[in-house]
N, C-alpha and C positions, 0 to 999 in steps of 0.2 A: 658327881655320880655317873656313869655307863649310862650311854643310851643303849638299852636291846630292842631290838628291831629283827623281826622274824618274817622273812618274805616267802612266799611260795615257789615253788618251782616252776620256771616258765620255759624250761626246755631241757631233756633228757635224751640223751644217746650212749647206749652202751653196745658198743661193738667189739669184735676180737679179731686183730690182724694178727698175721706173722712179724717179725721184726724184719726181714728180707725175703728176697725171693731164693727160696732154699734150692740147691741141686738135688738131680733124681737120686743120689745116693746118700739122703740125710740120716741120720742116725738115731734112735729111739728120743735120745737126750735132746736132740735139736727138735724135734719133733714137738715137744713140750715146753717151746719156748713162746708159745702165742699169751699175749697180755690182754687181759680186759679193757678196753681204751671206754674212761667213762666220760664223760662233758654234760656238765648242768650249770644253769646261769638262775641267779635272782637281780636284783636291778641293782646293786653294788657289783657284784665279781663274776667273773667266769671259771670254771673249776675245769680241768681238763688233767686225768690222772691214767696211769698207766698201773693195773693192779693184777698179782698172779688170780688165778680162777679159787675161788673160796671152797674150799675143801677141809670136812669135820678133823680138827686134829691136827691140821697142819698150818703154819705161820704161811700168811699172804701178805706178801711186800705190794705198798702201795708208794709210786710215786708220783706227788701231787702238783698240780701249775696252777696258781692263781695270777687272775689278772684282772686289774682296776676297770670296769668298763668307761669310766669317764675319761681315760687316757690312752688305755689299753696297755700300759706298763705295769711291772710285777709291785705289790705293796714293797716298801722295803723295811716295814716293823709288823710285829703282831705274832700272837701265837696260834696253833692251830689243834683243833682236837678233832680225834676221827671216832666214829662210835659207828658199830653195828649190831642194829636194831632186829630182832628176830619175830615172826609171831609168835613164837612159844613165852613170848616177855623174858627174853634171853638177851640181855645188851653187854658188849664189849667195847668200852671206851679206853683209848688210849694215846696220849698227848703225841703229837707228832714229831720228829726233829726237823729242825730246821737246817737244810744244805744251804741257801742261797738267798735272794731276794726273790719270792714268790715261790719258790721251790720248797717241800717239807714230804720226808721221808717216813713213814709209819708201817709196822707190820700187827696185823690181828690175827688171830687165833679163833677159828667158828670151834663153839661146843658142840654144836647139834645141826642137822640137818634142815631144808627147809627155805621157804621165801623170807624176804627180808629186806631192807633197807639201809643205806650207809647217811651218817650225818656229819656233815664238814662245818665246824663250828670255828668262825676267824674271829678272835681277838683284840682288839687297838685299844689305843689309850683312848678313843674316840666313842667305839661304838663294839657291838657285840652283831656281826651278820653269820646266817646259818644257809647252807646248801644241802637238799635233801636230792639223793637218789634211790630213787623205787626201782624195783624189780630186778634186786640182787637175788640169786640163787645159791645156797651153800650144797655142795654135794656132800655124798658119803663117803666116795673113794676118789682116788685121782685119774682111774682111766673115765669115769665118767665126766668131770671137770674138764679135761683136755679135749674127749669126745665132742662135747657142746662147744669147746673155742673154737674146733676144727669146722664144725658145724657153720658156726656164725663170723668166719672170716670173710669181709667184704670183698668185692670183686676191685681189682686194681683200677681197672679202665685208664682215662685220661686224667689220673690225678697225678697231682704235684706235690710234693713235701716240703711244708717251710714251718719248722720247729719254733716253739715260742719263743726260746732265745733268740733266734732270729729277728721275730716280730717284735719281739721288745727293745731292738736298737733302731728299730726305722717308726716313720711315723706309717701305723696300722691300724684297721680298726676294721669290725665285719657288724653287720646289722641282719636282723630279721626281718624278710620280706612279708609286707602286710599290704592289704588291699584297700587304698581309699580313695573319696573322692578325686578326682583330677579333670579339671575343667580346659577346655580349650584355651590356647595361647596365642596372642599375638606379637609378631618378633618383629622389632621395628627399628629405629635407630632415634636418638634424641638429642636434645642440646642440652647441656646443664647451664641455668642461668643463676645470677644473684639475687634474693629475694629483695624485694621493695623496701623492707622492714631494716634491713641490715646494712643500705645505704644511704649516705647522706652527701646533697652537694653543698658545697660552700661556695658563695657567691659575694660578690664586693657589695660590700655598703657605700659605699661613695666612691667615684672616679677616682683612679690616678695609675703613677707608672709602678709597676711589680718589680720590688727588689729583694733579691734572694742575699740573705748574707748567713755565714757560719755554714750550717750542716746541709747539702744538699738536698733536695727532696725531688725524686724520683718516683717513678711508678713502682710499687712494690716497699715504697720505705714502709717501714712500723712506726706509726704515731700513737701517743698517748691524750688522753681528754684534755684541753685546754694547753695542749702544746703549739709553741709559736712556729709557725710555718716558714711564712714570710711576711716582708711589710708591703704598705703601698704608699706612695709618697707624690707630694704633689708637682715637683721635680722642676719648679719654678714656672710651671704652667699659669696663664693668666687666667684662664678658667678652671674652676673645680680646686682651688688654690687649699691646700688642707688648713694650713696656719689662717687663713684668713677667715674660713670657716668656722675654727674652732673659736679663734678670739672673737666672732661675732655671736657665737652662740654663747659665750662666757657674759659678753655684753648685754644682749638680750634676758639671758637668764636672770642674772642681778636687777636689770632692770626692771621685769616684771614680777620679782619677788618683791623687790621695794614697793611698787605700785600697790599688789596686794595686801601688803601688811598695812599701807597707809590706808588704805579703803576699808582693812578689817578693823580697824581702829574708830575710823569717823563712822562706820555703820554702828559701833556701838553707841553712839549719839545721836543715829540717826541724821546726818549729815547727807549720806549717800543712800541712794535706794538699794533694796538686795537686790535690784536686777544689774545695776552696775558693779557690785560685789562679785556677782557670780561671774560676770563677763570677765573680771580683772583675774579670775581664781582659775577661770578656764585659758585664758592667756600664761599665767603664769605654769599651770600644769603643762603646758604646751612646750612653750621654752625649755623648762626642766627635763623633758622627756628628750629633746634633740642634744642638750647640754649633755646629759646622763651619757647618751649614747655614743655622743661624740667621745667622752671622756674614756669610755670603756673601750673602743675600740681603736683610741688613738695614742700612742707612747709619747714619752716627755715634749718629742720634737714634732708632735705635730702629724706624723705617719699613723696610718691604718695598719693593725696589729691584725694577721690572719691567722687564725686558730682552728685547730683539731675540733671539730663537734664531740667526738667521741674516740674511742680506744679502735684500733684497727689498722688497716693498711692504707697508703695513696694507689688508689685502682686508676685513676684516668689524671690527667695533668692539662687542662687546656690554657695556660699562658706560660711565656719564657721571662725570664731575666730584663728586665726593661721594657718590656711590652706595655701599653697604656690598656686601660682595663674601664670600663664604664659602670657606672653603680648598676647592680643588679646581674651584672654578667658573671655566669659560671665559673669560677677558678680551677675547683680540683673537685674529686669526689672520692670520700673516703668511704671504706667498707670494711664490713667486721669478717664478710666471708663464713660465716657460723651457719644460718639456712641459706639452702640453696632451693632454686624450681628446677625440677625438669619437664621438659616440655617436648611431647612426641607429637606427631602429624599423622593421623591415620587416613584411610581412605574411607568415604563416607560408607561402603556396603557394612561397617562396622558398627555404625550409627547405633544401631537399635539393641547393641549389645553393651557398650558404654556403662550404662547401670549397674552391669552384674559385673564392674570390677572388683576382685575380691584382694588383691596383692598384686607386687611385681618382682622380679629381678633385675637386676643392675648390673653389666659386665662393662669393666673399664676398657677400653678400647688399647687393643696392643698389649692384654694383661691375661694371665690368668684367673684375676680375682673377679668375683662375683658376689656381689652384696642383697641381701633378701631388703625388701621396704622394712620388713621389722628391724633387721639389722641397723637402717640407719633413723629408724624412730619417724619413719616418714607416713604420709597419707596421701589419697587422692585429694588434690584443692577443688578439680572442676573439670568438666570437659564441654567443647562447644557445641551449642545446641542448633548450630547452621552453618553451610561451608561459604565463605566466600565468593564474588567472581574471578577476585585477584589471586585469589587460593583456594582450590576445591578439597582443599584438606582439612579434617576435623581435629582442633589442638585437645590435648589431655593433658594436665599438669599435675605433676605431683610435687609435694615440699619435702623434703629430708634436711635432717641433719649433717652438717660438713666434719662427720669426724673420721673418714677415713679418707681425707684428703684428695675429694674431687675436685676437679678444677674448674670454675664460671668460664662459658666459653668453649669448653670442651664438647666433644661426641662421646655417648655411650652406647650401650648395644641394649636394648629394653626387651623384656619377657612380661608381657602384662597378661595376667591370669584373670580367666572368667570364671564365674560359679560354675561349677560342672554337677552333675546328678548322676555320673555313672563313674563306679569305681573302678581303678586300675593299678596295675602292680607295677611300682617305678623304684628306680635303685638311683643311688648319686654319680652322677657325671663321671665321677673320679673312677667309677666301682668299673666303667665300660673299657675295656681294652678292642682296638680295632687295625685289625690285619687284611689289608689288601680288601677294603670296601666292608669286609665281615667283622661281627660284633661280637665280642665273647665277655663272659663273666668266670669268677672263678666260686663255684660254688661249695660251701664248707660241707665236708666229709665229716672230718673231726678239726677240734682247733689247730691241727698242725699237718692234715690234709686236705687238699682242695680239689675239685673236680674243674677243668677248665671246659666250660658248655658253652656253644654258639647260642647266641638268642636274634630275635628278630625286634628291633626297637620301634619305636612310635613317636611321638614328639615330644619336645622339650622345653623346659621354663627356663634353663639359665642352670639351675641346680641339680635338678632329677629328671631322668630321663623314662618314658614308659616302655613297658616291657611287654609285647603284644603276644611273645610266643618262646616257650623255651624256659619258665622260671614259674615256679608254684609260690603262693602264700605258705607260709612257714618254713621255707629253707631260710639259709643262712648263708648271705655271700660277703666278700671281701669288700667292704665299702671304701678304704682309703689305702693305698698300699697296694695295689692292685699291680702295677707295674714293677714292685721289686718281688711279688711273686712269680712274674712271667720270666723276671732275671735269673730267678734260683731254678727254675723249669729248664732255662736253656744252658744251663751249665750241665745239665745230665745227671747228676751226683746226688745218690740220697743218701741219707743216714743208713748203713746197712745194719746196724746193730743198735738202733734206740737210742736212748738217751744214756749217756755215760757218765753220770754224777756219781 
């Protein structure tokens, strides 16, 4: 069953523009080339259509472009029906002809003058989506229609033409500007550290000589749980001889077990006391533990086998082949590098604000990649409650999942966001174009026409920048691909005759 969804109209722009700058000696036919430029949005699609003025008894051609808002690409499938609804309850519905992906053509002939609306219905295998364009006027004759078109021609200004066909081929998106809470941002440098729960130190259970055999074990080597890494042998040393210790453990285990079994039988006949039996059992359990531990960690030759405690990689190696290691000495560190800590150190003047941290953005050094704390499924772990004498800075620690290739030990740039009480207009950092210290945005006039506008910026949180002056809520800006629009502007070439589909 198809899911039918109706979305209210979020934004409607109906403007009238000429196809090109006309010379002074235009003909009457050329004067009537103005088109209605129709723009509408719902939660799924952007509609941009070029239409002839609607005149009673005349065919009005509509060329509609549909763009998916999730990726700003044209839909590859689906059918479109266009309906003209008028206040006198008269409706004209026509199935549109598919020209190419995302582009449909249809002709409507209004039967009466007056106000009305257009309904664009897109049907795909998954859903039905509607876009409604209100404010449509059907005129009684051509003179009225074309006169209204002339009156509504927008000023050219500092506008750039960037067609839908161009935007569909590149990484491009637009965004409606909204005012939202935007708190203070603390910008600092932080270091990526491994999480303690993701690392394990492997220690020697007994002293001996380290012996690497077969596979090389070096920092970065991937290991599996229980995998044999290397061995530790006595090497013929008089002290801590593994063979001697193991043989002694076997002898002591057998003796203690026999003694315990003997006294257990005698206790049944009350020949030995309960105290003697308990002492015998304790000696047996202790000998069994020593024997079991040596048997588990020693190979058949009496050497101690060092195994990986978990799946991960060798982070650090503290011993070399042939080196003697004492019992309890750290041999290597195995890390999973799954969860990471990011430690920032802030000046004491921020101490009273640290309780209002809401989130943070992390920018990888020497890269344009920035992640939000939510992207990394991170959270604030803690922040220092005092400053030390040796280090007057206050530590703030975040925990994140390392699903984006963060490197432990490296440094990142952090934008720590505090809870805000004032609303501000912000745009993605990618939307801003900088030219000789000045900042510009491309503000949408229509989905194919963008005004280059100078703005004054405030502070940034690493992903979005506050716009202090030059932009209003409700306007729509190029949020991705602004550099491509700029390159299009630098060519100085406009499509003089609209779409030639």
